[in-house]
N, C-alpha and C positions, 0 to 999 in steps of 0.2 A: 620665483612670478608664469604662470602656464601661458602658453600658445594661444593664439586664437585660433580656431577650428574649421574649418568649412565645410558643408555637404561637398559631396562628392554628385556631380553631375550625371541625371537618366542615361541610362544605356539606348534609348532614345531617342534623348533630345540626342545627347554628343552625334549622333549617328546620322542622323538631321544638319545638321550641323554640317558633320566632315563631307556631308554630298552634297549639299549648298556650295560651300567651297570649292571643292575643287572641281565641279563642274561646271564653273562661269570663268572660275577664278584666279588661273594663276597672273595672268596679266588683261590687259586689255591697251592699245596702240593709246585711244583715246583717254585717258586715266593719267593723273596730274601722276599716279606712285602705281610703280609698275615692280612687279616680285617677277623673274626668271632663273628653272631650277640649274644650276651645274654639274655636270654631269659626275661629279663626287657624290650629290645627295643634297648639296647646299643651296645657297638662295642669294642670289643677286636683287638687292632692293634699288632702286632707281626712284627719284626723285626731279619729273620732266623732265625727262631725255636724262639728267645725268646722276653720276653716281651718289648715292646716299651708304651704304653698306651690305660687306656681305657675311650671311650666315652661313660659319661653317663645321663642319660634324665628323671632318675623317683623319683632323691630325691632331694633333699630343692624346692628352686622355678626357678633354671635354670640349663640347659645341663652346664656341665664340663669335664675335662682330669682330669681324675685321679685314680693310680696314674702311674706317669711317670717318665721314666726310662735314665736314660746317658749313656753313651755311655760305660761306663765300670760297666754297669747294675747293680749300684746303682740310689738308690730311688731319684729321686730330687724333689719331692715335697711333703710338708709336710701332713701326716697324719689324723691329726682330720683338719674336724668331726666326716670324716665317720670310721673313725678307732682310738678309745683313746691308745697312747702309751704312757710308759712311756721316760719323760726326754723332753718331748715336751712341745712346749707351747698350752695349751686349750684357748686360747682370738679368737674371731671373730670368728665367726662359720660360718660367712658369705663369709668366706677365701676360698672358696673349690678348690684346684690342678691347675688347670688354667679356668678362666671364663670370661664373657664380667656381670654387671649393671652399669646399671643408678641409682641417688640417686633423680631422679625429670622425666620421660615419660608423659611431659603434667600431672605432679601435683604426679604422683607416683611412687614409688621407688621397681628397681628392683635386685639395688645394697645387701643391708639388707635381711636375712628373719627372721622367725618367732622366730626362734631360738636367735638369735641377741639380743630378751626385755623380753627374760624370766627372769632371773635375775632381772631385771631395775622392772619386775612387782613385785616384791618382797620390794621392799625398795619403801614407799611412796614418798621418796621424785623425786621419777623417774617413778614410776608408773606413771600416769597423760600424761607425753612425751610418756612414752612408747607406751601406749594407741591410742595417737594420732599417731603414727609413723607404729602401727600395723594399724591401720584406712586404711593407703594410700601405704600400701604395694602390688606392684604387682608382675608379675612373666612371666619369659621366657619360654614357654610352647613347647619345639620339637611337629611338626606335623608329616613331614617326613623327609624323607630321596631321594634327585634327585640321587643323586650317591653316591655309594660304592665302589670302586676299589681299588685291591692289583693289586701286578705289579714286575717285575724288578732291578725301580728303582726307586719309590715311591709309597704309598699308602692315594688316593681321596677321598674324606668322604666330601659331599655337603648335607648342609641337609635347613630344614625354621622353624624355629618359629613366633612364635606369639607372644606380646608382650602385657602383660593384663592390666586389671585394676584391683583391690580391688574386683569385685562382676563377672570378666573374661570378661569385654569389651573388646575384643580387640580395641587396640589405634594402632599399625600399624608393620609392619612387618618386622625381620631379619633373614639374607641370607645370612649362610655362608659356603668360603669352606678348609676345612682344606686339607694342605699337607704334608706326611710325608715323609720323607729319612732320609739319610743318609750320613757320609761319614767316615772312616778309626776309626778317630777322635775325630768326635761330632755326633749327633744329631739335626734332625730339623724338625721344624713343623712352617709351612707358614698359619698365621690365616690371607685370606680373607675376612672380616667382611662386611654387606651389608645392611643398616637398609634402609627401606622403608617406604614411608606416605602412604599407601596402602589407610587407612578410613577416608581420610579427609589430609588440615592442622595439627601438632604436634612441641610441643614446647619441647625443651631438655636442661633442668635450665643447669645453672652456680653450679656447684657443687661439692666440693673435690673426696667425692666418689661416684667417676663415673670411666669407663675407663674400658681400658683389664687388664688383672692381672694374678700373676704369685704369690702363696703363697708359697715361697722359704722350706729348710729344717734349721729346729731347729739353728742349729748344725751351718752350714752357715750362722747364723742372725748372722750382726754385733755386736749387744747384744744380747746374745745368752740363757743370766741366769745360763747359764752351769756352771759358773764357769773356764770356758777351752775359748782362742783364737777365736774369731769368726773370720767373711765373711768383704770383700770391695765390698762396693758400690762404680762404677765411671761409669763417661758420655764420649762422646765423647769429652767431650769442657774440659776435666782432673779433674774437681769436682768433689769431691770423699762422699763419706759417707752421715754426716746427709744434707750437704750443698750444697746436690745433690735435695735433696726436692725442689718440682716447682718448678727447672730449668730446658728449652729447650734446649733440645740436640737429636743426630739424632741415637744414642742411648745408651741406660745402659746395663754398667754386672752390676754384684750380683756374688763373688763367693766368697768362704770357706771351711772349713773343711767337711765331709761328708765321715761319716767309714771310715777312717784314710789317705783320701785320699783330694788332692785341688778340685775339680770341679767349673764350673760355669755354670752361663750364660746368655744367652746376647738375648738384646731383639732389635729388627732392626726397625727403623720409616721409611718408603716405602717413597721417597716427593711426592708422590699423592693420600696419607692419608690428610684424612682433618687437617687442623692446623700442620701444617710439618712444624718443628719441634715440635713434641709435647712437651705438659706439660711432668713433671714424679713425682707422686705421690708413690714414694720408700723411706721408714723404714727402721730403722737399726732394728726393731724387726723380718725384714722378707715379709714382704708386699710390692710387685713390680708389677706399675699399671704403663702404659702409659693413662694422665688422659687429651684429648684435648678438653674435657669440661668444666676443671675447670680453667678459667679464672681466672679472681676474686676471687673468693674463695681458689685462691693458692700465689694471686696475691693482697693482695690491692688495690694498684696504678691501676692495672690497672679498661678496663672499663665493665660491666657484659659479659659472653660471650656465656648468654643464643642466641642460633638459633633456628629458625623457619623454619621447612618443603613446602613448600605447597604440595598438593593435589599427591602422587604420585613423587613424589621427591624423589633421593637418597643422599644416605650419604654415604660414604666408607672411612675405616682402613684396615686398611692395615700394618702387622706387620710377622716379622720373629723371632723367637726363636731359638738361637744356644745353644743345649748342649754341654758343653767343660772341654776339660782335662784345670789344671792349669787357670790362671788368664786369664785377658781382654785380655792385652800385649802379652803374651805366645803361647795364639786361635789367634792372628792373629786377631780380631777381627772389628776395622778398614777397615781390605782390604777385609775383606769379609761382611760387608756396604757399600764399592765402588762398589762391584761388585752384590748385590745386589739391587742397588739405580740404577743401570745401566739397569735392567731388568724390563716388560713392566707389570705393574701389572694392569690389565682393571680391 
């Protein structure tokens, strides 16, 4: 299946958009949504004076959002590895908040990071494999912002990153627009991600560990290791928990206990997104990933899903995260997807 491609915006219109957004717009005291730059080049997004999310560009090997807070003010992303908190799971240090990574971009890995292999290097049985993985470790490096804009109804961040090999050579370009909004009972983040084969043809491999992810709070995981009831995974087809892994669905939801409340996050897949409906690499320990790149690696009965982009071709991913109270049914996630599916996500 060929990816869907998008035309590049003209240099004039892009320049105008940057000028307008950056001239007026990092924050406004009377706006519901404000954005402030951090000293490290990241951003802090607030809603009605309360923290919503932080966009981090100088840690790990890719940009990410963390922490992210839900509609009741509770944190909806695991703190580790950014912070070490008692009672949290301390596995998979590359699962940073909300992020994107590919295990194979032209043979280089932006899913994992150096810390992923530190323990393996100490084990003689795993050291050689870990060294080989490190030798293929790439990065998604933030380059610039195209738009930073707060406002009454939403906040918008458009950023460009370069996808690099282990030596810093550019393999392709990634541009994403993140839109933050809210209702009385939800906080919503739209991710419109575009990959551009800016440097020439590039292959994106069929790998299990790839895609757009959130690592949910430990207490919300189906198997949280805390000796307390965990959460629930359910997709649009009614498939639950571990059975939802690798299944295609138009949305998937992860809900459970967070600091005395039942809260959840739904990830919606837009019909215009690459390989909709996406397979879900969603785990009972708290990893929650939409992975349209892993086809055969998620289901051995399928053909290899490696995709090759030609020079200047685009591939787009479109997802909406809804942080909600209660479970998927009480939050009316199916109705939310119906509304989202009718939007024009260019």
